[in-house]
VOGU-3710 file (C-alpha; in Angstrom, 3 decimals, decimal comma):
1> mneafkkpti> -19,292/-175,763/-151,769  -17,189/-173,484/-149,634  -14,846/-175,552/-147,887  -14,363/-173,632/-145,196  -18,121/-174,398/-144,196  -17,707/-178,015/-144,564  -18,383/-179,697/-140,996  -16,094/-182,184/-140,196  -16,414/-186,097/-140,815  -17,057/-187,850/-137,670
11> hsmkrrshah> -15,827/-191,214/-138,116  -17,033/-193,858/-135,834  -18,136/-197,684/-135,823  -21,761/-196,710/-135,250  -21,723/-195,018/-138,441  -23,939/-197,151/-141,232  -22,940/-197,569/-144,959  -24,735/-195,206/-147,169  -24,999/-197,622/-149,939  -25,997/-200,329/-148,548
21> dysrkgcyhi> -29,345/-201,502/-147,827  -29,761/-203,200/-144,555  -32,591/-205,053/-145,256  -31,398/-207,248/-147,511  -29,897/-210,484/-146,918  -26,355/-210,908/-145,927  -24,108/-211,405/-142,678  -23,744/-209,080/-140,001  -21,048/-208,657/-136,926  -23,019/-206,491/-134,517
31> tisvakglrq> -21,363/-204,965/-131,080  -23,496/-203,624/-128,303  -22,109/-202,097/-125,539  -24,251/-201,200/-122,268  -24,968/-197,780/-121,494  -22,308/-195,973/-119,543  -21,474/-195,926/-115,963  -22,788/-199,388/-116,139  -19,753/-201,721/-114,569  -20,042/-205,282/-115,838
41> plgriagrld> -23,847/-205,653/-115,118  -23,959/-208,951/-117,542  -21,202/-211,111/-115,904  -17,313/-211,542/-114,960  -14,493/-213,160/-116,664  -13,077/-216,241/-115,317  -10,962/-219,516/-115,815  -7,546/-219,928/-116,054  -5,331/-218,912/-119,570  -3,356/-222,713/-119,549
51> kpdgdsdgph> -7,207/-224,357/-120,157  -8,187/-224,553/-123,992  -11,381/-223,081/-124,968  -14,209/-224,792/-124,335  -13,020/-226,354/-121,436  -15,075/-226,213/-118,477  -11,783/-224,773/-116,687  -11,022/-221,951/-119,869  -11,404/-218,413/-120,134  -15,160/-217,748/-120,199
61> velspigkmv> -18,052/-215,753/-118,807  -19,944/-215,946/-115,590  -23,366/-214,813/-116,989  -24,651/-212,519/-114,323  -28,764/-213,171/-114,310  -29,190/-209,920/-116,372  -26,375/-211,174/-118,619  -28,376/-214,401/-118,869  -31,721/-212,566/-119,642  -29,458/-210,640/-122,092
71> ekelresirr> -28,268/-214,261/-123,923  -31,688/-215,872/-123,394  -33,168/-212,652/-125,800  -30,479/-212,672/-128,178  -30,995/-216,610/-128,539  -34,693/-216,634/-129,296  -36,619/-213,316/-129,258  -35,459/-212,002/-132,707  -35,375/-215,558/-134,324  -38,829/-215,556/-132,819
81> yypmlevvey> -40,191/-212,394/-134,261  -38,102/-212,165/-137,512  -37,803/-216,225/-138,801  -35,266/-215,291/-141,730  -32,527/-214,203/-139,740  -30,593/-216,317/-137,064  -27,358/-215,454/-134,456  -24,817/-217,773/-135,990  -22,105/-217,224/-133,388  -22,615/-214,740/-130,166
91> vvmpehlhfl> -20,382/-214,169/-126,959  -21,804/-211,742/-124,286  -19,080/-209,892/-122,064  -18,983/-208,003/-119,239  -20,200/-204,859/-120,694  -21,227/-205,669/-124,473  -21,810/-208,325/-126,612  -20,971/-209,549/-130,285  -23,019/-211,363/-132,665  -23,104/-212,577/-136,293
101> lmahsnvvsq> -26,351/-212,463/-137,523  -27,646/-213,798/-140,639  -30,075/-212,886/-142,783  -30,841/-215,814/-144,842  -33,668/-213,102/-146,845  -34,458/-210,245/-146,747  -35,578/-208,524/-143,766  -39,294/-208,361/-143,540  -41,955/-207,655/-140,473  -44,936/-209,335/-139,522
111> sgrathlghv> -46,882/-207,538/-142,061  -44,789/-208,013/-144,748  -43,081/-204,623/-144,767  -38,951/-204,271/-145,575  -37,243/-203,386/-142,143  -33,980/-201,949/-141,652  -31,599/-203,949/-139,624  -31,513/-201,090/-136,928  -35,312/-201,850/-136,203  -34,690/-205,783/-135,065
121> iagfklgcnr> -31,823/-204,323/-132,864  -33,712/-201,818/-131,481  -36,316/-204,231/-130,645  -34,316/-206,082/-129,158  -32,181/-203,659/-127,233  -36,032/-202,618/-125,809  -37,111/-206,168/-125,156  -33,528/-206,487/-123,165  -34,524/-203,353/-121,442  -37,835/-203,988/-120,363
131> hywemtgkia> -36,867/-207,288/-118,246  -33,957/-205,545/-117,188  -36,175/-202,944/-115,473  -38,485/-205,605/-114,198  -35,025/-207,224/-112,539  -34,122/-204,242/-111,162  -37,198/-202,516/-110,627  -36,505/-202,059/-106,626  -32,958/-200,523/-106,942  -34,749/-197,964/-109,536
141> qegygenegl> -37,370/-197,015/-106,883  -35,004/-196,969/-104,166  -32,661/-194,556/-106,748  -35,867/-192,332/-107,899  -37,256/-191,884/-104,606  -41,151/-193,615/-102,952  -42,802/-191,013/-105,262  -41,597/-190,300/-108,101  -44,268/-192,636/-109,649  -41,445/-195,179/-111,179
151> atespgtlgs> -42,871/-196,285/-115,025  -44,071/-199,947/-114,383  -44,731/-200,302/-118,409  -42,121/-199,911/-120,872  -41,889/-200,440/-124,659  -43,394/-204,022/-126,179  -40,448/-205,951/-126,937  -39,735/-207,016/-130,240  -42,992/-206,747/-132,750  -44,908/-205,968/-129,546
161> ksestrgsks> -47,032/-202,663/-129,628  -47,736/-200,948/-126,396  -48,877/-197,575/-124,829  -46,020/-195,745/-122,744  -46,711/-194,211/-119,471  -47,355/-190,717/-120,627  -50,261/-191,579/-122,671  -48,858/-191,745/-125,939  -48,607/-194,625/-128,178  -45,369/-196,240/-128,621
171> estlgskses> -44,230/-198,102/-132,122  -43,731/-201,663/-132,441  -39,705/-202,016/-131,526  -39,054/-204,211/-133,950  -40,152/-202,399/-136,640  -40,520/-199,057/-134,904  -39,349/-195,990/-137,285  -36,177/-195,829/-134,890  -32,541/-197,367/-134,955  -31,933/-197,215/-138,588
181> trgskseskp> -32,975/-193,338/-138,974  -30,395/-192,504/-136,305  -27,231/-194,361/-137,394  -25,432/-192,001/-139,655  -23,302/-193,454/-143,069  -20,374/-195,215/-143,793  -17,142/-194,417/-141,803  -16,047/-192,123/-144,993  -19,159/-190,784/-146,477  -21,413/-187,332/-145,282
191> eskstqeses> -24,460/-188,002/-143,848  -27,799/-187,854/-145,211  -30,196/-185,562/-144,838  -32,790/-187,342/-143,457  -30,247/-188,550/-140,305  -28,975/-185,420/-139,581  -32,952/-184,668/-139,407  -33,496/-187,399/-136,937  -30,198/-186,670/-135,054  -31,421/-183,634/-134,479
201> tqgsesegtt> -35,026/-184,523/-133,076  -32,837/-186,850/-130,814  -32,476/-184,124/-127,893  -36,387/-182,735/-128,204  -38,930/-185,808/-129,371  -36,823/-188,594/-127,293  -37,239/-186,829/-123,979  -40,755/-187,077/-124,172  -42,202/-190,095/-125,853  -41,421/-194,004/-126,683
211> gsnsalgdsv> -42,601/-193,742/-129,512  -41,703/-193,511/-133,214  -39,910/-190,247/-133,406  -37,640/-191,321/-130,274  -34,909/-191,552/-132,239  -34,601/-195,216/-132,316  -35,559/-196,109/-128,763  -32,432/-196,508/-127,195  -33,781/-193,084/-125,124  -35,098/-194,034/-121,487
221> vkhaasggal> -39,109/-193,957/-120,708  -40,060/-190,905/-118,942  -41,519/-191,326/-115,380  -45,267/-189,991/-114,770  -44,830/-187,649/-111,845  -41,205/-185,928/-112,007  -40,083/-186,572/-115,895  -37,034/-188,408/-114,651  -35,914/-191,485/-116,717  -35,627/-195,197/-116,338
231> pplfdagycd> -31,642/-196,043/-116,865  -31,620/-198,119/-120,531  -29,161/-201,052/-120,251  -27,393/-200,431/-123,214  -25,559/-197,702/-124,932  -27,321/-195,888/-127,913  -26,462/-197,270/-131,333  -24,461/-200,192/-132,599  -21,374/-200,947/-134,589  -22,079/-203,302/-137,714
241> vmpvdetqma> -19,309/-204,969/-139,696  -20,401/-207,184/-142,578  -18,046/-209,662/-143,528  -17,696/-210,397/-147,540  -16,818/-213,791/-147,699  -16,128/-217,260/-145,947  -12,665/-216,265/-144,989  -13,655/-213,029/-143,330  -16,650/-214,811/-142,277  -13,874/-217,272/-140,473
251> tqrayilanp> -12,007/-214,451/-139,170  -15,292/-213,024/-137,488  -16,184/-216,088/-135,575  -12,906/-216,548/-134,241  -12,769/-213,058/-133,310  -15,872/-213,471/-131,406  -14,585/-216,837/-129,123  -11,720/-215,380/-128,297  -13,045/-212,417/-126,824  -12,946/-214,258/-123,205
261> rnrlmrvtnr> -9,158/-215,320/-123,736  -8,177/-211,912/-124,529  -10,083/-210,234/-121,675  -8,873/-212,612/-119,317  -4,648/-212,219/-120,976  -5,479/-208,578/-120,510  -7,068/-208,789/-117,267  -4,174/-211,351/-115,880  -1,097/-209,223/-117,655  -2,745/-205,703/-117,156
271> ewlypqchtv> 0,124/-203,653/-117,486  1,067/-205,448/-120,873  -2,110/-205,911/-122,392  -3,354/-202,375/-122,005  -2,104/-198,810/-123,844  0,007/-197,338/-121,558  0,253/-193,006/-121,993  3,909/-191,171/-122,409  5,361/-194,222/-121,101  8,894/-193,690/-123,149
281> dtavsipalk> 10,963/-190,733/-123,585  12,805/-190,328/-126,371  14,933/-187,026/-126,089  14,412/-186,319/-129,270  13,678/-182,461/-129,197  11,635/-181,064/-132,379  14,108/-178,963/-133,391  16,701/-182,120/-133,296  13,991/-184,009/-135,624  13,491/-181,356/-138,181
291> gylqrecpqq> 17,382/-181,329/-138,806  17,558/-185,088/-138,948  14,232/-185,150/-141,471  16,388/-182,373/-143,714  19,468/-184,555/-143,662  16,898/-187,717/-144,824  15,006/-186,601/-146,922  15,349/-182,770/-148,044  13,702/-183,223/-151,098  10,407/-184,069/-149,711
301> ltadsfglie> 10,526/-182,234/-146,616  8,093/-179,212/-147,004  6,891/-176,492/-144,076  3,590/-178,192/-144,615  4,841/-181,621/-144,438  7,087/-181,163/-140,920  3,733/-179,261/-139,842  1,183/-182,684/-139,964  4,047/-184,722/-138,202  4,598/-182,213/-135,517
311> krllknngrv> 1,298/-181,457/-134,929  0,366/-185,499/-134,833  4,033/-186,294/-132,348  3,066/-187,325/-128,465  5,354/-184,196/-126,938  6,030/-183,749/-123,703  8,289/-180,698/-122,445  9,155/-180,237/-126,111  10,106/-183,494/-127,208  8,917/-186,561/-128,334
321> vcdsygnltl> 7,598/-189,401/-126,052  5,657/-192,570/-126,963  2,632/-194,300/-125,615  3,587/-198,188/-125,126  1,606/-201,423/-124,999  3,613/-204,535/-123,560  6,482/-205,376/-121,893  7,711/-202,013/-121,312  10,896/-204,447/-119,555  11,978/-204,705/-122,619
331> lnrrllpvvc> 13,815/-201,530/-122,660  15,835/-202,369/-120,386  17,680/-204,800/-122,453  20,514/-204,355/-125,447  18,314/-202,837/-127,971  19,651/-202,671/-131,497  17,916/-200,451/-134,212  16,702/-202,411/-137,742  16,294/-200,382/-140,521  16,970/-200,695/-144,060
341> hrkdaqlfeq> 18,199/-198,861/-146,985  18,396/-198,921/-149,779  21,488/-198,302/-150,597  22,428/-201,799/-148,947  20,073/-204,001/-150,676  23,073/-206,177/-151,683  24,100/-206,206/-148,054  20,735/-207,178/-146,774  21,491/-211,221/-146,407  24,551/-209,928/-143,783
351> qkrrclaeaa> 22,208/-207,598/-141,991  19,751/-210,249/-141,614  22,277/-212,902/-140,089  23,486/-210,316/-138,186  19,775/-209,426/-136,629  18,995/-212,785/-136,010  22,180/-213,630/-134,519  21,996/-210,508/-131,998  18,679/-211,509/-131,050  19,420/-215,143/-130,227
361> sgavlvsari> 22,066/-213,906/-128,166  19,900/-211,442/-125,688  19,518/-208,451/-128,052  16,503/-206,648/-128,906  15,388/-205,479/-132,335  13,979/-202,468/-132,630  12,217/-201,699/-135,454  9,193/-199,579/-137,624  9,051/-202,493/-139,529  8,132/-200,418/-143,190
371> argeqeiidq> 10,999/-201,681/-146,006  10,510/-205,192/-146,984  13,400/-206,095/-145,632  12,293/-204,816/-141,701  9,946/-206,928/-142,462  11,340/-210,172/-142,851  13,667/-209,968/-140,031  11,648/-208,693/-137,357  8,452/-211,607/-138,501  11,483/-214,124/-138,093
381> allsgyavvr> 12,914/-212,687/-134,957  9,399/-213,461/-133,939  9,032/-216,899/-134,749  12,147/-217,750/-133,590  10,648/-216,483/-130,022  13,043/-213,387/-129,962  12,142/-209,855/-128,459  11,066/-207,258/-130,432  9,623/-203,368/-129,967  7,701/-202,257/-132,705
391> iedngfpeiy> 7,591/-198,541/-133,532  4,077/-198,287/-134,881  2,896/-195,903/-137,423  -0,630/-194,545/-135,778  -1,375/-194,265/-131,961  -3,497/-195,951/-129,661  -7,123/-195,417/-130,320  -9,900/-195,610/-126,479  -10,193/-199,176/-127,007  -7,042/-201,010/-128,748
401> hpsadrmddc> -6,837/-204,432/-129,639  -4,086/-205,454/-131,705  -4,430/-208,501/-133,878  -4,635/-211,977/-132,178  -0,669/-213,263/-132,666  0,590/-209,967/-131,216  -1,178/-210,293/-128,294  0,174/-213,597/-127,607  3,217/-212,255/-128,331  2,603/-209,130/-125,913
411> atgnlllltp> 1,510/-211,667/-123,376  4,271/-213,593/-123,533  6,674/-210,685/-122,990  8,207/-210,980/-126,813  6,951/-207,967/-127,928  6,497/-204,358/-126,932  4,789/-201,733/-129,298  5,248/-198,123/-128,989  4,479/-195,251/-130,947  4,737/-191,576/-130,663
421> wsyqfmtqee> 1,919/-190,520/-132,719  -1,799/-189,379/-131,354  -4,626/-191,750/-133,158  -5,928/-190,792/-136,400  -8,323/-192,243/-138,917  -6,861/-193,603/-141,880  -8,460/-194,962/-144,361  -6,972/-197,812/-146,187  -5,958/-195,675/-149,668  -3,991/-193,309/-147,666
431> nitvpfcktm> -0,668/-193,995/-147,885  2,216/-192,707/-145,148  4,852/-190,270/-146,829  8,819/-190,256/-146,807  9,571/-187,932/-143,895  6,908/-189,688/-141,452  8,715/-192,963/-142,205  12,162/-191,240/-141,427  10,670/-189,807/-138,231  9,984/-193,539/-136,632
441> ncvcqaicrq> 13,656/-194,395/-138,149  14,538/-191,706/-136,094  12,587/-192,981/-133,117  13,846/-196,306/-133,529  17,558/-194,736/-133,105  16,989/-192,545/-130,297  15,166/-195,229/-128,437  18,192/-197,503/-129,137  20,583/-194,794/-128,507  22,425/-196,517/-131,363
451> kdtwwy> 22,560/-195,257/-135,162  21,513/-197,648/-137,770  24,681/-198,885/-139,159  25,946/-200,666/-136,204  25,518/-204,437/-138,150  27,962/-203,099/-141,029
//
């Protein structure tokens, strides 16, 4: 195939695994977000960070009436129509929900047909939509006008069947041919022909019906008179993660349960626990960076490799800048770069002692944490409660959640994450190059205004 005509892969957590049969038994971590434009319709974060989880005053979500409805549907409706499915853990957040869905056996409909997980999610969402429309009917009528013929009937919930307000037949929502055909395939694999066809029909057929051709029923229901549309509660599609063993299952459970606390931490420390754009000017120009790399790694540096680096770097007025996440006030203290070179391997213990001694006296250690020695020094510094600035090897995505321990360190003010890179999806198989690593070491020294040989 001519590479020039290949479309770039659009990476999305809403893509499905091409090789997995989603009607088979297993466990799925499902994430569903509310529709764009809705501002936390499911509740609000409340509680205190100094109280433990489970305590009445600990971090939790105070659910709105709509949030309570969604929780009830999640706990009761899915199991009612699909007895082999069990929601084993969940959290309803102000604008999204997470839940672990366990399929104890293959998923089949009440008629005995194998059922894709997407049909289950579609039915749940449409069931919630029906209640949402009922609960907000007066507001919806006012929004669309008195004489616009607001639809009073919505698609049936879960396993039921209903007629749409336009008179066309609607498939059962937890058995309809919709959600599974919408999702595209795995994150690293191309979409199948059926998926592309399904998505192409979404813009035409779904706007006129709520039936099986509606590209999953995430779509809205038409007004009988005006052709307007009822707004859905949820965004189209969903994210799924499949834990493969008990360890991963425990990790997913912990992540779900920690959501209210993590959100409260970010709200309480908003400036520290949200990504900030272009907050740090390294004062490194692109020509200066190229000269540094030509000195440090002349054999590995090529025109192509530098071109890729320059393309990904964050720049302002021709100089490299960094996005940040964490305590920016750390940059006001004495900064010391931590870079471990192979030529200094025999002196590592000396370097480690010097770095930790300086950190104990109030200095902030700055490192890309690439080499094993750098990892050991930085990890020990954080365990000891010392301040650290880490240079990250990728940019921050639109929605960024660091690991729980790193978020805790950021919340306590001991950690600042900086990145000179724009975000790029990377698979686990991709390795960073020597010029890429040297670029981060250059940024590290530039931020400190100090050479990495200070500890000799």
